[in-house]
mmCIF file of the N, C-alpha and C atoms, coordinates in Angstrom:
data_MODEL
# 
_entry.id   MODEL 
# 
loop_
_atom_site.group_PDB 
_atom_site.id 
_atom_site.type_symbol 
_atom_site.label_atom_id 
_atom_site.label_alt_id 
_atom_site.label_comp_id 
_atom_site.label_asym_id 
_atom_site.label_entity_id 
_atom_site.label_seq_id 
_atom_site.pdbx_PDB_ins_code 
_atom_site.Cartn_x 
_atom_site.Cartn_y 
_atom_site.Cartn_z 
_atom_site.occupancy 
_atom_site.B_iso_or_equiv 
_atom_site.pdbx_formal_charge 
_atom_site.auth_seq_id 
_atom_site.auth_comp_id 
_atom_site.auth_asym_id 
_atom_site.auth_atom_id 
_atom_site.pdbx_PDB_model_num 
ATOM 1   N N  . MET A 1 1  ? 121.504 78.921 58.820 1.00 0.00 ? 1  MET A N  1 
ATOM 2   C CA . MET A 1 1  ? 120.127 78.883 58.365 1.00 0.00 ? 1  MET A CA 1 
ATOM 3   C C  . MET A 1 1  ? 119.283 78.107 59.377 1.00 0.00 ? 1  MET A C  1 
ATOM 4   N N  . ILE A 1 2  ? 118.128 78.619 59.711 1.00 0.00 ? 2  ILE A N  1 
ATOM 5   C CA . ILE A 1 2  ? 117.221 77.976 60.651 1.00 0.00 ? 2  ILE A CA 1 
ATOM 6   C C  . ILE A 1 2  ? 116.263 77.078 59.879 1.00 0.00 ? 2  ILE A C  1 
ATOM 7   N N  . SER A 1 3  ? 116.170 75.827 60.315 1.00 0.00 ? 3  SER A N  1 
ATOM 8   C CA . SER A 1 3  ? 115.244 74.900 59.664 1.00 0.00 ? 3  SER A CA 1 
ATOM 9   C C  . SER A 1 3  ? 113.843 75.094 60.218 1.00 0.00 ? 3  SER A C  1 
ATOM 10  N N  . SER A 1 4  ? 112.882 74.506 59.570 1.00 0.00 ? 4  SER A N  1 
ATOM 11  C CA . SER A 1 4  ? 111.496 74.590 60.038 1.00 0.00 ? 4  SER A CA 1 
ATOM 12  C C  . SER A 1 4  ? 111.339 73.954 61.412 1.00 0.00 ? 4  SER A C  1 
ATOM 13  N N  . LEU A 1 5  ? 112.138 72.954 61.712 1.00 0.00 ? 5  LEU A N  1 
ATOM 14  C CA . LEU A 1 5  ? 112.072 72.304 63.020 1.00 0.00 ? 5  LEU A CA 1 
ATOM 15  C C  . LEU A 1 5  ? 112.509 73.237 64.137 1.00 0.00 ? 5  LEU A C  1 
ATOM 16  N N  . GLU A 1 6  ? 113.404 74.148 63.828 1.00 0.00 ? 6  GLU A N  1 
ATOM 17  C CA . GLU A 1 6  ? 113.924 75.060 64.836 1.00 0.00 ? 6  GLU A CA 1 
ATOM 18  C C  . GLU A 1 6  ? 112.857 75.987 65.404 1.00 0.00 ? 6  GLU A C  1 
ATOM 19  N N  . VAL A 1 7  ? 111.811 76.250 64.665 1.00 0.00 ? 7  VAL A N  1 
ATOM 20  C CA . VAL A 1 7  ? 110.783 77.172 65.151 1.00 0.00 ? 7  VAL A CA 1 
ATOM 21  C C  . VAL A 1 7  ? 109.733 76.476 66.005 1.00 0.00 ? 7  VAL A C  1 
ATOM 22  N N  . LEU A 1 8  ? 109.734 75.148 66.028 1.00 0.00 ? 8  LEU A N  1 
ATOM 23  C CA . LEU A 1 8  ? 108.756 74.412 66.830 1.00 0.00 ? 8  LEU A CA 1 
ATOM 24  C C  . LEU A 1 8  ? 109.158 74.428 68.297 1.00 0.00 ? 8  LEU A C  1 
ATOM 25  N N  . SER A 1 9  ? 108.189 74.623 69.160 1.00 0.00 ? 9  SER A N  1 
ATOM 26  C CA . SER A 1 9  ? 108.460 74.634 70.596 1.00 0.00 ? 9  SER A CA 1 
ATOM 27  C C  . SER A 1 9  ? 108.754 73.217 71.088 1.00 0.00 ? 9  SER A C  1 
ATOM 28  N N  . THR A 1 10 ? 109.362 73.140 72.248 1.00 0.00 ? 10 THR A N  1 
ATOM 29  C CA . THR A 1 10 ? 109.637 71.848 72.874 1.00 0.00 ? 10 THR A CA 1 
ATOM 30  C C  . THR A 1 10 ? 108.349 71.069 73.069 1.00 0.00 ? 10 THR A C  1 
ATOM 31  N N  . GLU A 1 11 ? 107.300 71.750 73.492 1.00 0.00 ? 11 GLU A N  1 
ATOM 32  C CA . GLU A 1 11 ? 106.015 71.088 73.736 1.00 0.00 ? 11 GLU A CA 1 
ATOM 33  C C  . GLU A 1 11 ? 105.448 70.473 72.462 1.00 0.00 ? 11 GLU A C  1 
ATOM 34  N N  . ILE A 1 12 ? 105.571 71.164 71.352 1.00 0.00 ? 12 ILE A N  1 
ATOM 35  C CA . ILE A 1 12 ? 105.086 70.625 70.068 1.00 0.00 ? 12 ILE A CA 1 
ATOM 36  C C  . ILE A 1 12 ? 105.901 69.394 69.678 1.00 0.00 ? 12 ILE A C  1 
ATOM 37  N N  . LEU A 1 13 ? 107.207 69.461 69.853 1.00 0.00 ? 13 LEU A N  1 
ATOM 38  C CA . LEU A 1 13 ? 108.040 68.298 69.532 1.00 0.00 ? 13 LEU A CA 1 
ATOM 39  C C  . LEU A 1 13 ? 107.695 67.117 70.432 1.00 0.00 ? 13 LEU A C  1 
ATOM 40  N N  . PHE A 1 14 ? 107.420 67.363 71.709 1.00 0.00 ? 14 PHE A N  1 
ATOM 41  C CA . PHE A 1 14 ? 106.991 66.281 72.602 1.00 0.00 ? 14 PHE A CA 1 
ATOM 42  C C  . PHE A 1 14 ? 105.686 65.660 72.115 1.00 0.00 ? 14 PHE A C  1 
ATOM 43  N N  . GLU A 1 15 ? 104.776 66.484 71.623 1.00 0.00 ? 15 GLU A N  1 
ATOM 44  C CA . GLU A 1 15 ? 103.512 65.965 71.076 1.00 0.00 ? 15 GLU A CA 1 
ATOM 45  C C  . GLU A 1 15 ? 103.781 65.068 69.869 1.00 0.00 ? 15 GLU A C  1 
ATOM 46  N N  . ILE A 1 16 ? 104.703 65.451 69.025 1.00 0.00 ? 16 ILE A N  1 
ATOM 47  C CA . ILE A 1 16 ? 105.076 64.625 67.871 1.00 0.00 ? 16 ILE A CA 1 
ATOM 48  C C  . ILE A 1 16 ? 105.680 63.308 68.353 1.00 0.00 ? 16 ILE A C  1 
ATOM 49  N N  . PHE A 1 17 ? 106.574 63.382 69.329 1.00 0.00 ? 17 PHE A N  1 
ATOM 50  C CA . PHE A 1 17 ? 107.223 62.180 69.864 1.00 0.00 ? 17 PHE A CA 1 
ATOM 51  C C  . PHE A 1 17 ? 106.209 61.200 70.448 1.00 0.00 ? 17 PHE A C  1 
ATOM 52  N N  . ASP A 1 18 ? 105.110 61.717 70.975 1.00 0.00 ? 18 ASP A N  1 
ATOM 53  C CA . ASP A 1 18 ? 104.080 60.846 71.559 1.00 0.00 ? 18 ASP A CA 1 
ATOM 54  C C  . ASP A 1 18 ? 103.521 59.842 70.550 1.00 0.00 ? 18 ASP A C  1 
ATOM 55  N N  . TYR A 1 19 ? 103.641 60.140 69.266 1.00 0.00 ? 19 TYR A N  1 
ATOM 56  C CA . TYR A 1 19 ? 103.114 59.260 68.218 1.00 0.00 ? 19 TYR A CA 1 
ATOM 57  C C  . TYR A 1 19 ? 104.172 58.308 67.659 1.00 0.00 ? 19 TYR A C  1 
ATOM 58  N N  . LEU A 1 20 ? 105.389 58.381 68.164 1.00 0.00 ? 20 LEU A N  1 
ATOM 59  C CA . LEU A 1 20 ? 106.494 57.591 67.627 1.00 0.00 ? 20 LEU A CA 1 
ATOM 60  C C  . LEU A 1 20 ? 106.969 56.544 68.624 1.00 0.00 ? 20 LEU A C  1 
ATOM 61  N N  . THR A 1 21 ? 107.576 55.486 68.102 1.00 0.00 ? 21 THR A N  1 
ATOM 62  C CA . THR A 1 21 ? 108.220 54.517 68.984 1.00 0.00 ? 21 THR A CA 1 
ATOM 63  C C  . THR A 1 21 ? 109.534 55.111 69.486 1.00 0.00 ? 21 THR A C  1 
ATOM 64  N N  . THR A 1 22 ? 110.052 54.539 70.547 1.00 0.00 ? 22 THR A N  1 
ATOM 65  C CA . THR A 1 22 ? 111.336 55.002 71.074 1.00 0.00 ? 22 THR A CA 1 
ATOM 66  C C  . THR A 1 22 ? 112.420 54.896 70.011 1.00 0.00 ? 22 THR A C  1 
ATOM 67  N N  . PHE A 1 23 ? 112.436 53.785 69.291 1.00 0.00 ? 23 PHE A N  1 
ATOM 68  C CA . PHE A 1 23 ? 113.426 53.612 68.228 1.00 0.00 ? 23 PHE A CA 1 
ATOM 69  C C  . PHE A 1 23 ? 113.299 54.718 67.184 1.00 0.00 ? 23 PHE A C  1 
ATOM 70  N N  . ASP A 1 24 ? 112.076 55.013 66.755 1.00 0.00 ? 24 ASP A N  1 
ATOM 71  C CA . ASP A 1 24 ? 111.868 56.045 65.736 1.00 0.00 ? 24 ASP A CA 1 
ATOM 72  C C  . ASP A 1 24 ? 112.315 57.419 66.220 1.00 0.00 ? 24 ASP A C  1 
ATOM 73  N N  . ILE A 1 25 ? 112.077 57.718 67.483 1.00 0.00 ? 25 ILE A N  1 
ATOM 74  C CA . ILE A 1 25 ? 112.511 59.009 68.036 1.00 0.00 ? 25 ILE A CA 1 
ATOM 75  C C  . ILE A 1 25 ? 114.024 59.138 67.920 1.00 0.00 ? 25 ILE A C  1 
ATOM 76  N N  . PHE A 1 26 ? 114.737 58.129 68.385 1.00 0.00 ? 26 PHE A N  1 
ATOM 77  C CA . PHE A 1 26 ? 116.194 58.213 68.362 1.00 0.00 ? 26 PHE A CA 1 
ATOM 78  C C  . PHE A 1 26 ? 116.757 58.103 66.948 1.00 0.00 ? 26 PHE A C  1 
ATOM 79  N N  . TYR A 1 27 ? 116.226 57.205 66.148 1.00 0.00 ? 27 TYR A N  1 
ATOM 80  C CA . TYR A 1 27 ? 116.759 56.996 64.804 1.00 0.00 ? 27 TYR A CA 1 
ATOM 81  C C  . TYR A 1 27 ? 116.533 58.215 63.903 1.00 0.00 ? 27 TYR A C  1 
ATOM 82  N N  . ALA A 1 28 ? 115.360 58.825 64.003 1.00 0.00 ? 28 ALA A N  1 
ATOM 83  C CA . ALA A 1 28 ? 115.012 59.925 63.100 1.00 0.00 ? 28 ALA A CA 1 
ATOM 84  C C  . ALA A 1 28 ? 115.434 61.300 63.611 1.00 0.00 ? 28 ALA A C  1 
ATOM 85  N N  . TRP A 1 29 ? 115.497 61.482 64.914 1.00 0.00 ? 29 TRP A N  1 
ATOM 86  C CA . TRP A 1 29 ? 115.668 62.829 65.453 1.00 0.00 ? 29 TRP A CA 1 
ATOM 87  C C  . TRP A 1 29 ? 117.043 63.103 66.047 1.00 0.00 ? 29 TRP A C  1 
ATOM 88  N N  . ILE A 1 30 ? 117.724 62.079 66.537 1.00 0.00 ? 30 ILE A N  1 
ATOM 89  C CA . ILE A 1 30 ? 118.996 62.327 67.203 1.00 0.00 ? 30 ILE A CA 1 
ATOM 90  C C  . ILE A 1 30 ? 120.041 62.769 66.181 1.00 0.00 ? 30 ILE A C  1 
ATOM 91  N N  . ASN A 1 31 ? 120.888 63.668 66.575 1.00 0.00 ? 31 ASN A N  1 
ATOM 92  C CA . ASN A 1 31 ? 121.988 64.214 65.769 1.00 0.00 ? 31 ASN A CA 1 
ATOM 93  C C  . ASN A 1 31 ? 121.540 65.120 64.628 1.00 0.00 ? 31 ASN A C  1 
ATOM 94  N N  . LEU A 1 32 ? 120.304 65.616 64.667 1.00 0.00 ? 32 LEU A N  1 
ATOM 95  C CA . LEU A 1 32 ? 119.911 66.626 63.679 1.00 0.00 ? 32 LEU A CA 1 
ATOM 96  C C  . LEU A 1 32 ? 120.603 67.947 63.989 1.00 0.00 ? 32 LEU A C  1 
ATOM 97  N N  . ASN A 1 33 ? 120.564 68.330 65.254 1.00 0.00 ? 33 ASN A N  1 
ATOM 98  C CA . ASN A 1 33 ? 121.296 69.496 65.732 1.00 0.00 ? 33 ASN A CA 1 
ATOM 99  C C  . ASN A 1 33 ? 121.299 69.471 67.260 1.00 0.00 ? 33 ASN A C  1 
ATOM 100 N N  . ARG A 1 34 ? 122.013 70.374 67.863 1.00 0.00 ? 34 ARG A N  1 
ATOM 101 C CA . ARG A 1 34 ? 122.167 70.365 69.320 1.00 0.00 ? 34 ARG A CA 1 
ATOM 102 C C  . ARG A 1 34 ? 120.843 70.574 70.040 1.00 0.00 ? 34 ARG A C  1 
ATOM 103 N N  . ARG A 1 35 ? 120.024 71.496 69.574 1.00 0.00 ? 35 ARG A N  1 
ATOM 104 C CA . ARG A 1 35 ? 118.744 71.772 70.229 1.00 0.00 ? 35 ARG A CA 1 
ATOM 105 C C  . ARG A 1 35 ? 117.841 70.535 70.212 1.00 0.00 ? 35 ARG A C  1 
ATOM 106 N N  . ILE A 1 36 ? 117.741 69.879 69.067 1.00 0.00 ? 36 ILE A N  1 
ATOM 107 C CA . ILE A 1 36 ? 116.908 68.677 68.968 1.00 0.00 ? 36 ILE A CA 1 
ATOM 108 C C  . ILE A 1 36 ? 117.468 67.576 69.871 1.00 0.00 ? 36 ILE A C  1 
ATOM 109 N N  . ASN A 1 37 ? 118.785 67.412 69.900 1.00 0.00 ? 37 ASN A N  1 
ATOM 110 C CA . ASN A 1 37 ? 119.388 66.425 70.803 1.00 0.00 ? 37 ASN A CA 1 
ATOM 111 C C  . ASN A 1 37 ? 119.012 66.713 72.252 1.00 0.00 ? 37 ASN A C  1 
ATOM 112 N N  . ASP A 1 38 ? 119.066 67.978 72.645 1.00 0.00 ? 38 ASP A N  1 
ATOM 113 C CA . ASP A 1 38 ? 118.707 68.357 74.015 1.00 0.00 ? 38 ASP A CA 1 
ATOM 114 C C  . ASP A 1 38 ? 117.241 68.047 74.306 1.00 0.00 ? 38 ASP A C  1 
ATOM 115 N N  . ILE A 1 39 ? 116.373 68.311 73.340 1.00 0.00 ? 39 ILE A N  1 
ATOM 116 C CA . ILE A 1 39 ? 114.940 68.051 73.523 1.00 0.00 ? 39 ILE A CA 1 
ATOM 117 C C  . ILE A 1 39 ? 114.678 66.548 73.612 1.00 0.00 ? 39 ILE A C  1 
ATOM 118 N N  . VAL A 1 40 ? 115.313 65.767 72.746 1.00 0.00 ? 40 VAL A N  1 
ATOM 119 C CA . VAL A 1 40 ? 115.162 64.307 72.822 1.00 0.00 ? 40 VAL A CA 1 
ATOM 120 C C  . VAL A 1 40 ? 115.637 63.819 74.191 1.00 0.00 ? 40 VAL A C  1 
ATOM 121 N N  . GLY A 1 41 ? 116.702 64.407 74.710 1.00 0.00 ? 41 GLY A N  1 
ATOM 122 C CA . GLY A 1 41 ? 117.221 64.029 76.016 1.00 0.00 ? 41 GLY A CA 1 
ATOM 123 C C  . GLY A 1 41 ? 116.303 64.381 77.170 1.00 0.00 ? 41 GLY A C  1 
ATOM 124 N N  . LEU A 1 42 ? 115.398 65.325 76.968 1.00 0.00 ? 42 LEU A N  1 
ATOM 125 C CA . LEU A 1 42 ? 114.441 65.721 78.005 1.00 0.00 ? 42 LEU A CA 1 
ATOM 126 C C  . LEU A 1 42 ? 113.160 64.901 77.977 1.00 0.00 ? 42 LEU A C  1 
ATOM 127 N N  . TYR A 1 43 ? 112.913 64.226 76.873 1.00 0.00 ? 43 TYR A N  1 
ATOM 128 C CA . TYR A 1 43 ? 111.654 63.508 76.686 1.00 0.00 ? 43 TYR A CA 1 
ATOM 129 C C  . TYR A 1 43 ? 111.608 62.252 77.557 1.00 0.00 ? 43 TYR A C  1 
ATOM 130 N N  . SER A 1 44 ? 110.549 62.112 78.340 1.00 0.00 ? 44 SER A N  1 
ATOM 131 C CA . SER A 1 44 ? 110.365 60.933 79.191 1.00 0.00 ? 44 SER A CA 1 
ATOM 132 C C  . SER A 1 44 ? 109.883 59.756 78.349 1.00 0.00 ? 44 SER A C  1 
ATOM 133 N N  . LEU A 1 45 ? 110.467 58.587 78.596 1.00 0.00 ? 45 LEU A N  1 
ATOM 134 C CA . LEU A 1 45 ? 110.207 57.423 77.749 1.00 0.00 ? 45 LEU A CA 1 
ATOM 135 C C  . LEU A 1 45 ? 109.541 56.288 78.506 1.00 0.00 ? 45 LEU A C  1 
ATOM 136 N N  . GLN A 1 46 ? 108.567 55.683 77.856 1.00 0.00 ? 46 GLN A N  1 
ATOM 137 C CA . GLN A 1 46 ? 107.983 54.427 78.311 1.00 0.00 ? 46 GLN A CA 1 
ATOM 138 C C  . GLN A 1 46 ? 108.462 53.370 77.322 1.00 0.00 ? 46 GLN A C  1 
ATOM 139 N N  . LEU A 1 47 ? 109.470 52.637 77.704 1.00 0.00 ? 47 LEU A N  1 
ATOM 140 C CA . LEU A 1 47 ? 110.106 51.683 76.799 1.00 0.00 ? 47 LEU A CA 1 
ATOM 141 C C  . LEU A 1 47 ? 109.316 50.392 76.715 1.00 0.00 ? 47 LEU A C  1 
ATOM 142 N N  . ASP A 1 48 ? 109.061 49.955 75.486 1.00 0.00 ? 48 ASP A N  1 
ATOM 143 C CA . ASP A 1 48 ? 108.369 48.687 75.261 1.00 0.00 ? 48 ASP A CA 1 
ATOM 144 C C  . ASP A 1 48 ? 109.289 47.778 74.458 1.00 0.00 ? 48 ASP A C  1 
ATOM 145 N N  . PHE A 1 49 ? 109.931 46.860 75.157 1.00 0.00 ? 49 PHE A N  1 
ATOM 146 C CA . PHE A 1 49 ? 110.863 45.930 74.534 1.00 0.00 ? 49 PHE A CA 1 
ATOM 147 C C  . PHE A 1 49 ? 110.235 44.557 74.340 1.00 0.00 ? 49 PHE A C  1 
ATOM 148 N N  . GLN A 1 50 ? 108.924 44.490 74.265 1.00 0.00 ? 50 GLN A N  1 
ATOM 149 C CA . GLN A 1 50 ? 108.246 43.201 74.154 1.00 0.00 ? 50 GLN A CA 1 
ATOM 150 C C  . GLN A 1 50 ? 108.387 42.579 72.766 1.00 0.00 ? 50 GLN A C  1 
ATOM 151 N N  . GLN A 1 51 ? 108.420 43.391 71.732 1.00 0.00 ? 51 GLN A N  1 
ATOM 152 C CA . GLN A 1 51 ? 108.543 42.864 70.368 1.00 0.00 ? 51 GLN A CA 1 
ATOM 153 C C  . GLN A 1 51 ? 109.507 43.740 69.581 1.00 0.00 ? 51 GLN A C  1 
ATOM 154 N N  . ILE A 1 52 ? 110.753 43.670 69.965 1.00 0.00 ? 52 ILE A N  1 
ATOM 155 C CA . ILE A 1 52 ? 111.761 44.507 69.324 1.00 0.00 ? 52 ILE A CA 1 
ATOM 156 C C  . ILE A 1 52 ? 112.952 43.630 68.949 1.00 0.00 ? 52 ILE A C  1 
ATOM 157 N N  . SER A 1 53 ? 113.562 43.943 67.846 1.00 0.00 ? 53 SER A N  1 
ATOM 158 C CA . SER A 1 53 ? 114.729 43.167 67.417 1.00 0.00 ? 53 SER A CA 1 
ATOM 159 C C  . SER A 1 53 ? 115.939 43.522 68.277 1.00 0.00 ? 53 SER A C  1 
ATOM 160 N N  . ARG A 1 54 ? 116.903 42.643 68.271 1.00 0.00 ? 54 ARG A N  1 
ATOM 161 C CA . ARG A 1 54 ? 118.122 42.873 69.048 1.00 0.00 ? 54 ARG A CA 1 
ATOM 162 C C  . ARG A 1 54 ? 118.860 44.114 68.553 1.00 0.00 ? 54 ARG A C  1 
ATOM 163 N N  . SER A 1 55 ? 118.891 44.330 67.248 1.00 0.00 ? 55 SER A N  1 
ATOM 164 C CA . SER A 1 55 ? 119.608 45.490 66.707 1.00 0.00 ? 55 SER A CA 1 
ATOM 165 C C  . SER A 1 55 ? 118.956 46.800 67.146 1.00 0.00 ? 55 SER A C  1 
ATOM 166 N N  . LYS A 1 56 ? 117.625 46.851 67.163 1.00 0.00 ? 56 LYS A N  1 
ATOM 167 C CA . LYS A 1 56 ? 116.938 48.059 67.634 1.00 0.00 ? 56 LYS A CA 1 
ATOM 168 C C  . LYS A 1 56 ? 117.140 48.252 69.134 1.00 0.00 ? 56 LYS A C  1 
ATOM 169 N N  . PHE A 1 57 ? 117.090 47.158 69.890 1.00 0.00 ? 57 PHE A N  1 
ATOM 170 C CA . PHE A 1 57 ? 117.336 47.219 71.328 1.00 0.00 ? 57 PHE A CA 1 
ATOM 171 C C  . PHE A 1 57 ? 118.724 47.795 71.601 1.00 0.00 ? 57 PHE A C  1 
ATOM 172 N N  . ASP A 1 58 ? 119.729 47.286 70.907 1.00 0.00 ? 58 ASP A N  1 
ATOM 173 C CA . ASP A 1 58 ? 121.100 47.771 71.082 1.00 0.00 ? 58 ASP A CA 1 
ATOM 174 C C  . ASP A 1 58 ? 121.218 49.247 70.708 1.00 0.00 ? 58 ASP A C  1 
ATOM 175 N N  . PHE A 1 59 ? 120.566 49.648 69.626 1.00 0.00 ? 59 PHE A N  1 
ATOM 176 C CA . PHE A 1 59 ? 120.599 51.043 69.187 1.00 0.00 ? 59 PHE A CA 1 
ATOM 177 C C  . PHE A 1 59 ? 120.016 51.957 70.263 1.00 0.00 ? 59 PHE A C  1 
ATOM 178 N N  . ILE A 1 60 ? 118.863 51.590 70.799 1.00 0.00 ? 60 ILE A N  1 
ATOM 179 C CA . ILE A 1 60 ? 118.220 52.393 71.842 1.00 0.00 ? 60 ILE A CA 1 
ATOM 180 C C  . ILE A 1 60 ? 119.116 52.475 73.075 1.00 0.00 ? 60 ILE A C  1 
ATOM 181 N N  . CYS A 1 61 ? 119.687 51.367 73.468 1.00 0.00 ? 61 CYS A N  1 
ATOM 182 C CA . CYS A 1 61 ? 120.538 51.346 74.667 1.00 0.00 ? 61 CYS A CA 1 
ATOM 183 C C  . CYS A 1 61 ? 121.768 52.234 74.520 1.00 0.00 ? 61 CYS A C  1 
ATOM 184 N N  . ARG A 1 62 ? 122.257 52.406 73.313 1.00 0.00 ? 62 ARG A N  1 
ATOM 185 C CA . ARG A 1 62 ? 123.412 53.282 73.084 1.00 0.00 ? 62 ARG A CA 1 
ATOM 186 C C  . ARG A 1 62 ? 123.049 54.756 73.199 1.00 0.00 ? 62 ARG A C  1 
ATOM 187 N N  . HIS A 1 63 ? 121.784 55.117 73.002 1.00 0.00 ? 63 HIS A N  1 
ATOM 188 C CA . HIS A 1 63 ? 121.396 56.525 72.958 1.00 0.00 ? 63 HIS A CA 1 
ATOM 189 C C  . HIS A 1 63 ? 120.586 57.008 74.154 1.00 0.00 ? 63 HIS A C  1 
ATOM 190 N N  . ILE A 1 64 ? 120.034 56.106 74.904 1.00 0.00 ? 64 ILE A N  1 
ATOM 191 C CA . ILE A 1 64 ? 119.122 56.491 75.977 1.00 0.00 ? 64 ILE A CA 1 
ATOM 192 C C  . ILE A 1 64 ? 119.886 56.951 77.221 1.00 0.00 ? 64 ILE A C  1 
ATOM 193 N N  . GLN A 1 65 ? 119.277 57.869 77.945 1.00 0.00 ? 65 GLN A N  1 
ATOM 194 C CA . GLN A 1 65 ? 119.798 58.304 79.232 1.00 0.00 ? 65 GLN A CA 1 
ATOM 195 C C  . GLN A 1 65 ? 118.882 57.730 80.311 1.00 0.00 ? 65 GLN A C  1 
ATOM 196 N N  . PRO A 1 66 ? 119.429 57.087 81.321 1.00 0.00 ? 66 PRO A N  1 
ATOM 197 C CA . PRO A 1 66 ? 118.584 56.455 82.349 1.00 0.00 ? 66 PRO A CA 1 
ATOM 198 C C  . PRO A 1 66 ? 117.545 57.388 82.963 1.00 0.00 ? 66 PRO A C  1 
ATOM 199 N N  . LYS A 1 67 ? 117.855 58.674 83.081 1.00 0.00 ? 67 LYS A N  1 
ATOM 200 C CA . LYS A 1 67 ? 116.908 59.611 83.691 1.00 0.00 ? 67 LYS A CA 1 
ATOM 201 C C  . LYS A 1 67 ? 115.647 59.808 82.847 1.00 0.00 ? 67 LYS A C  1 
ATOM 202 N N  . GLN A 1 68 ? 115.684 59.415 81.586 1.00 0.00 ? 68 GLN A N  1 
ATOM 203 C CA . GLN A 1 68 ? 114.523 59.556 80.711 1.00 0.00 ? 68 GLN A CA 1 
ATOM 204 C C  . GLN A 1 68 ? 113.478 58.468 80.933 1.00 0.00 ? 68 GLN A C  1 
ATOM 205 N N  . VAL A 1 69 ? 113.883 57.333 81.461 1.00 0.00 ? 69 VAL A N  1 
ATOM 206 C CA . VAL A 1 69 ? 113.025 56.149 81.528 1.00 0.00 ? 69 VAL A CA 1 
ATOM 207 C C  . VAL A 1 69 ? 112.045 56.252 82.693 1.00 0.00 ? 69 VAL A C  1 
ATOM 208 N N  . ILE A 1 70 ? 110.742 56.146 82.360 1.00 0.00 ? 70 ILE A N  1 
ATOM 209 C CA . ILE A 1 70 ? 109.732 56.133 83.418 1.00 0.00 ? 70 ILE A CA 1 
ATOM 210 C C  . ILE A 1 70 ? 109.094 54.755 83.563 1.00 0.00 ? 70 ILE A C  1 
ATOM 211 N N  . SER A 1 71 ? 109.202 53.912 82.526 1.00 0.00 ? 71 SER A N  1 
ATOM 212 C CA . SER A 1 71 ? 108.735 52.528 82.623 1.00 0.00 ? 71 SER A CA 1 
ATOM 213 C C  . SER A 1 71 ? 109.383 51.698 81.521 1.00 0.00 ? 71 SER A C  1 
ATOM 214 N N  . ILE A 1 72 ? 109.487 50.386 81.792 1.00 0.00 ? 72 ILE A N  1 
ATOM 215 C CA . ILE A 1 72 ? 110.057 49.444 80.827 1.00 0.00 ? 72 ILE A CA 1 
ATOM 216 C C  . ILE A 1 72 ? 109.195 48.189 80.808 1.00 0.00 ? 72 ILE A C  1 
ATOM 217 N N  . TYR A 1 73 ? 108.874 47.729 79.603 1.00 0.00 ? 73 TYR A N  1 
ATOM 218 C CA . TYR A 1 73 ? 108.132 46.481 79.419 1.00 0.00 ? 73 TYR A CA 1 
ATOM 219 C C  . TYR A 1 73 ? 109.030 45.500 78.678 1.00 0.00 ? 73 TYR A C  1 
ATOM 220 N N  . PHE A 1 74 ? 109.166 44.288 79.245 1.00 0.00 ? 74 PHE A N  1 
ATOM 221 C CA . PHE A 1 74 ? 109.985 43.242 78.640 1.00 0.00 ? 74 PHE A CA 1 
ATOM 222 C C  . PHE A 1 74 ? 109.138 42.027 78.301 1.00 0.00 ? 74 PHE A C  1 
ATOM 223 N N  . SER A 1 75 ? 109.703 41.158 77.481 1.00 0.00 ? 75 SER A N  1 
ATOM 224 C CA . SER A 1 75 ? 109.103 39.872 77.160 1.00 0.00 ? 75 SER A CA 1 
ATOM 225 C C  . SER A 1 75 ? 110.189 38.818 77.302 1.00 0.00 ? 75 SER A C  1 
ATOM 226 N N  . ASP A 1 76 ? 109.786 37.595 77.558 1.00 0.00 ? 76 ASP A N  1 
ATOM 227 C CA . ASP A 1 76 ? 110.778 36.528 77.644 1.00 0.00 ? 76 ASP A CA 1 
ATOM 228 C C  . ASP A 1 76 ? 110.987 35.830 76.299 1.00 0.00 ? 76 ASP A C  1 
ATOM 229 N N  . VAL A 1 77 ? 110.430 36.409 75.244 1.00 0.00 ? 77 VAL A N  1 
ATOM 230 C CA . VAL A 1 77 ? 110.573 35.857 73.899 1.00 0.00 ? 77 VAL A CA 1 
ATOM 231 C C  . VAL A 1 77 ? 111.641 36.652 73.157 1.00 0.00 ? 77 VAL A C  1 
ATOM 232 N N  . LEU A 1 78 ? 112.572 35.948 72.542 1.00 0.00 ? 78 LEU A N  1 
ATOM 233 C CA . LEU A 1 78 ? 113.627 36.583 71.775 1.00 0.00 ? 78 LEU A CA 1 
ATOM 234 C C  . LEU A 1 78 ? 113.189 36.717 70.323 1.00 0.00 ? 78 LEU A C  1 
ATOM 235 N N  . ILE A 1 79 ? 113.287 37.906 69.786 1.00 0.00 ? 79 ILE A N  1 
ATOM 236 C CA . ILE A 1 79 ? 112.975 38.164 68.378 1.00 0.00 ? 79 ILE A CA 1 
ATOM 237 C C  . ILE A 1 79 ? 114.291 38.095 67.604 1.00 0.00 ? 79 ILE A C  1 
ATOM 238 N N  . ASP A 1 80 ? 114.371 37.223 66.610 1.00 0.00 ? 80 ASP A N  1 
ATOM 239 C CA . ASP A 1 80 ? 115.612 37.025 65.868 1.00 0.00 ? 80 ASP A CA 1 
ATOM 240 C C  . ASP A 1 80 ? 115.780 37.951 64.671 1.00 0.00 ? 80 ASP A C  1 
ATOM 241 N N  . ARG A 1 81 ? 114.747 38.612 64.258 1.00 0.00 ? 81 ARG A N  1 
ATOM 242 C CA . ARG A 1 81 ? 114.852 39.434 63.050 1.00 0.00 ? 81 ARG A CA 1 
ATOM 243 C C  . ARG A 1 81 ? 115.728 40.653 63.312 1.00 0.00 ? 81 ARG A C  1 
ATOM 244 N N  . ASN A 1 82 ? 116.348 41.158 62.283 1.00 0.00 ? 82 ASN A N  1 
ATOM 245 C CA . ASN A 1 82 ? 117.272 42.290 62.394 1.00 0.00 ? 82 ASN A CA 1 
ATOM 246 C C  . ASN A 1 82 ? 116.664 43.604 61.954 1.00 0.00 ? 82 ASN A C  1 
ATOM 247 N N  . THR A 1 83 ? 115.371 43.658 61.726 1.00 0.00 ? 83 THR A N  1 
ATOM 248 C CA . THR A 1 83 ? 114.750 44.888 61.255 1.00 0.00 ? 83 THR A CA 1 
ATOM 249 C C  . THR A 1 83 ? 114.231 45.699 62.392 1.00 0.00 ? 83 THR A C  1 
# 
């Protein structure tokens, strides 16, 4: 059975991703199906790690492909929360 997401073009999905954080893209979209995984893998990312919890940082690092990264923002402040 084809889901409603299957009929959306890659360009439309990229437009949707533009409104989401990197964490939300990976948490909500990865492992839905092979096509979506491939599209997430093609999406270029501007990573903002300035105010992110360690658990979210670790989650992103487990799923990201280095070729996707076009910029990274860091902070020298450690966020202790786990959300």
